[in-house]
C-alpha positions in Angstrom: -18.7 29.6 -8.1 -21.2 30.4 -5.1 -22.3 28.4 -2.8 -26.0 28.3 -1.2 -25.4 29.7 2.2 -27.6 26.5 3.6 -24.9 24.2 2.3 -22.2 26.1 4.9 -24.3 26.3 7.8 -23.4 24.9 11.1 -26.7 23.5 11.5 -26.3 20.5 9.3 -26.0 17.1 10.9 -22.5 15.4 11.2 -21.0 12.4 9.6 -20.7 11.2 13.3 -24.3 11.9 13.9 -25.7 9.8 10.6 -23.1 7.1 11.5 -24.3 6.8 14.8 -27.8 7.0 13.4 -27.6 4.3 11.1 -25.9 1.9 13.6 -28.8 2.4 16.3 -31.3 1.9 13.4 -29.9 -1.5 12.1 -29.1 -2.9 15.6 -32.2 -1.2 17.0 -30.1 -1.6 20.4 -27.8 1.2 21.9 -25.3 -1.0 23.3 -25.0 -3.2 20.3 -24.9 -0.3 18.1 -21.9 1.3 20.4 -20.0 -2.0 20.2 -20.4 -1.7 16.3 -18.6 1.5 16.0 -16.3 0.7 18.8 -17.2 3.8 21.1 -19.0 3.6 24.6 -23.2 4.1 24.9 -23.1 7.5 26.5 -21.5 9.1 23.5 -23.4 7.8 21.1 -26.6 8.4 23.0 -25.5 12.1 22.9 -24.9 11.9 19.1 -28.6 10.7 18.6 -29.8 13.1 20.8 -28.0 16.2 19.1 -29.4 14.9 15.9 -32.9 14.6 16.9 -32.7 18.4 18.6 -31.1 19.5 15.0 -33.9 18.1 13.1 -36.5 18.9 15.9 -38.1 15.2 15.7 -37.8 12.1 17.7 -36.0 9.6 15.4 -36.4 6.5 18.0 -39.2 5.0 20.2 -37.7 4.4 23.4 -38.8 2.0 26.2 -37.2 -0.3 28.8 -37.4 -3.2 26.8 -37.2 -2.1 22.8 -36.3 0.8 20.8 -37.8 1.0 17.2 -37.5 3.9 14.6 -40.4 6.9 14.5 -42.0 7.6 10.9 -39.3 10.3 10.8 -36.5 7.9 11.7 -37.6 5.1 8.7 -37.6 8.4 6.6 -34.2 9.4 7.2 -32.4 5.9 6.7 -32.3 5.9 3.1 -31.3 9.2 3.1 -28.7 8.8 5.2 -26.8 5.5 3.6 -26.8 7.7 0.4 -25.2 10.5 1.9 -22.8 8.5 3.4 -22.1 6.2 0.3 -21.6 9.5 -1.6 -19.1 10.7 1.0 -17.4 7.6 1.1 -17.2 7.3 -2.9 -15.2 10.8 -3.0 -12.3 9.4 -0.4 -8.8 9.9 -1.5 -8.4 6.4 -2.8 -11.8 6.2 -4.6 -9.9 6.1 -8.1 -8.5 2.9 -7.3 -11.7 1.3 -5.8 -12.0 -0.4 -9.5 -9.0 -2.5 -9.0 -9.3 -2.8 -5.1 -11.8 -5.2 -3.4 -12.8 -4.8 0.6 -13.7 -8.4 1.4 -15.6 -9.1 4.8 -15.5 -12.9 6.5 -17.9 -13.6 9.0 -16.9 -14.4 12.4 -18.9 -17.5 13.0 -16.5 -19.2 10.9 -12.3 -19.3 10.8 -11.5 -19.9 7.1 -7.9 -20.4 7.9 -9.2 -24.0 8.9 -11.2 -24.3 5.8 -8.7 -25.6 3.9 -10.0 -25.2 0.1 -11.4 -21.7 1.0 -8.3 -20.8 2.9 -6.5 -21.5 -0.3 -8.3 -19.8 -2.9 -8.8 -16.7 -0.5 -4.7 -16.5 -0.3 -5.0 -16.4 -4.0 -6.6 -13.2 -4.4 -5.0 -10.5 -5.5 -2.4 -9.0 -2.7 -4.4 -5.6 -3.2 -7.3 -6.8 -2.3 -8.1 -5.7 1.7 -9.2 -8.6 3.3 -11.0 -8.2 6.2 -12.3 -10.0 9.3 -14.0 -7.7 11.6 -15.9 -9.2 14.3 -19.6 -9.3 12.7 -22.2 -11.8 12.2 -23.3 -12.5 8.7 -26.2 -10.3 9.1 -23.9 -7.5 9.8 -21.8 -8.2 6.9 -24.4 -8.2 4.6 -25.7 -4.5 6.2 -22.1 -3.6 5.2 -22.4 -4.5 1.9 -25.6 -2.9 1.4 -24.0 0.6 2.9 -20.9 -0.4 0.3 -18.5 -0.2 3.2 -17.6 -4.0 2.1 -17.6 -5.3 -1.9 -17.6 -8.8 -1.5 -18.6 -11.0 1.9 -18.4 -14.8 2.9 -21.7 -15.3 5.0 -23.2 -18.6 6.6 -26.5 -18.8 4.7 -28.3 -16.1 2.5 -30.0 -12.8 4.1 -33.2 -14.0 5.7 -34.8 -10.7 4.0 -35.9 -9.9 0.3 -32.4 -8.6 -0.7 -33.0 -7.9 -4.2 -30.2 -5.6 -4.6 -27.8 -8.8 -3.3 -26.5 -11.8 -5.3 -25.0 -15.0 -3.8 -22.8 -17.7 -5.1 -22.5 -20.9 -3.3 -19.1 -21.6 -1.8 -19.1 -24.5 0.3 -20.9 -26.6 3.4 -19.4 -26.2 6.7 -20.3 -29.1 8.9 -21.4 -28.6 12.6 -19.7 -30.5 15.7 -21.4 -31.5 19.0 -19.3 -29.8 21.8 -20.4 -32.0 25.1 -19.0 -32.6 28.5 -16.6 -35.3 28.2 -18.1 -37.1 31.1 -21.9 -37.1 29.5 -22.8 -40.9 28.6 -23.2 -39.8 24.8 -19.7 -38.8 24.6 -18.6 -42.2 24.4 -20.8 -42.8 21.1 -18.9 -42.1 17.6 -21.7 -39.8 16.5 -24.3 -37.8 18.8 -27.7 -37.1 18.0 -29.5 -34.0 19.4 -31.8 -36.5 21.3 -28.7 -38.0 23.1 -28.6 -34.3 24.9 -32.0 -34.0 26.1 -30.9 -33.6 29.6 -28.7 -30.6 28.6 -29.3 -27.1 28.1 -28.2 -25.9 24.3 -26.3 -22.9 24.4 -27.5 -20.8 21.4 -27.5 -17.7 19.7 -30.5 -14.9 18.9 -31.8 -14.9 15.9 -31.1 -11.7 14.8 -27.1 -12.7 14.2 -28.4 -15.0 11.5 -32.0 -15.4 10.9 -31.8 -17.6 7.6 -29.2 -20.2 9.8 -31.3 -20.1 12.8 -34.6 -20.7 11.0 -33.2 -23.7 9.9 -32.0 -24.8 12.5 -35.6 -24.3 14.5 -37.1 -26.4 11.7 -34.7 -29.5 12.7 -35.2 -28.8 16.3 -39.2 -29.2 16.5 -38.7 -32.6 15.1 -37.0 -33.9 18.2 -38.2 -36.6 20.6 -37.5 -33.9 23.6 -37.6 -30.3 22.7 -34.7 -28.4 23.5 -33.7 -26.4 26.5 -31.7 -23.2 25.4 -29.5 -21.0 27.3 -27.8 -17.7 26.2 -24.8 -18.3 24.4 -21.9 -16.3 26.0 -20.0 -13.5 24.2 -16.8 -15.3 24.7 -16.7 -18.5 22.8 -13.9 -19.8 25.3 -15.9 -18.9 28.3 -18.9 -21.1 26.5 -16.5 -23.9 26.2 -15.2 -23.6 29.8 -19.2 -24.2 31.2 -19.6 -27.2 28.7 -16.5 -28.6 30.1 -18.0 -28.2 33.3 -21.2 -30.1 32.4 -23.2 -26.6 32.2 -24.6 -27.7 28.9 -23.8 -28.3 25.0 -23.0 -26.0 21.9 -23.3 -27.0 18.1 -20.5 -25.6 16.6 -18.7 -25.4 13.0 -16.0 -27.6 12.6 -13.5 -25.0 11.5 -14.3 -23.6 15.3 -13.6 -26.8 17.0 -9.8 -26.5 17.6 -9.9 -25.6 21.5 -8.8 -28.0 23.5 -9.5 -28.6 27.3 -10.1 -31.5 29.8 -13.4 -32.2 30.1 -14.8 -31.0 26.7 -15.1 -33.1 23.6 -16.6 -32.7 20.2 -18.3 -35.4 18.2 -19.8 -35.4 14.8 -23.8 -35.4 14.3 -25.5 -38.4 12.5 -25.8 -38.0 9.0 -29.4 -36.9 8.8 -29.0 -34.4 11.4 -25.8 -33.0 9.7 -27.2 -32.8 6.6 -29.4 -30.5 7.8 -27.5 -28.4 9.9 -25.0 -27.7 8.0 -23.9 -24.2 7.1 -24.1 -23.1 3.4 -21.3 -20.6 3.0 -22.2 -18.0 0.5 -20.1 -15.0 -1.1 -22.6 -12.2 -1.3 -22.1 -9.0 -3.7 -24.2 -6.2 -4.5 -26.3 -7.4 -7.8 -24.8 -4.5 -10.1 -21.6 -4.8 -9.2 -19.8 -5.9 -12.5 -16.3 -5.0 -12.0 -13.7 -7.2 -13.6 -11.6 -7.5 -10.2 -15.2 -8.9 -8.4 -16.1 -11.2 -10.9 -12.5 -12.4 -10.7 -12.7 -12.9 -6.9 -16.2 -14.8 -7.2 -14.7 -17.1 -9.8 -11.5 -17.6 -7.9 -13.6 -18.5 -4.6 -16.0 -20.7 -6.4 -13.2 -22.7 -7.6 -13.0 -24.4 -4.2 -16.9 -25.8 -4.3 -17.0 -29.5 -5.6 
């Protein structure tokens, strides 16, 4: 069978170039894209530059403060995603996908410490590939759309109009206040955010989980005194060490409040604040994925809900 000459040309984009392009397109940040691909920034930049030279047009507009897609870049996103999805379907174990799931768990929660969910995850077929990547809920939902994961447990629903994704509620995870043990509020059974107005809040960037961020902001706007926010360190242990030294406070999922250190304590929020700030955990899947193994997994996980 004859093969068109252009299909065996050396000038076609490589898989790596397309993967690098999509990582930057989704993150709009070269450093975060490089971290996501487990590579350093210079080779990532070279891959993008090579792809732009190959296509003879810029894919990103860059400034000292922001990265955005050009018109050509926006047009390439859908095409690149389809190409990589088709290649993924050709992988050696593609025939077994009908009976195997790739499950992603958000890094925000420690599911081993959420007893009902941990028990249900343990009940899933041993052939399922349960992954715990260091990814936010938003990044997991991107993986779901790119078909590199089949089911993800995310904190809150996606913020966008994700018509291709369906959600099933699993459980609610309460937030606790991590605060300095020497703060006067630490002597209370519950601690309101109004009690901590003199301390900065270590807080995350909205892009990590837009829906949950916006939900919290609604409550923050009702406080007597506006909160002062400080960028959350990448390493949670570093953040907790800062808190132990009186440098601020944080709101953490209950399952993440296992670290003990002198000068650090955890307290629950009052009922009204606790209800507004609790994290709703959802199982998210692609809307048209109706494989029996997926539906069975969803039913198993849903049994953890009251």
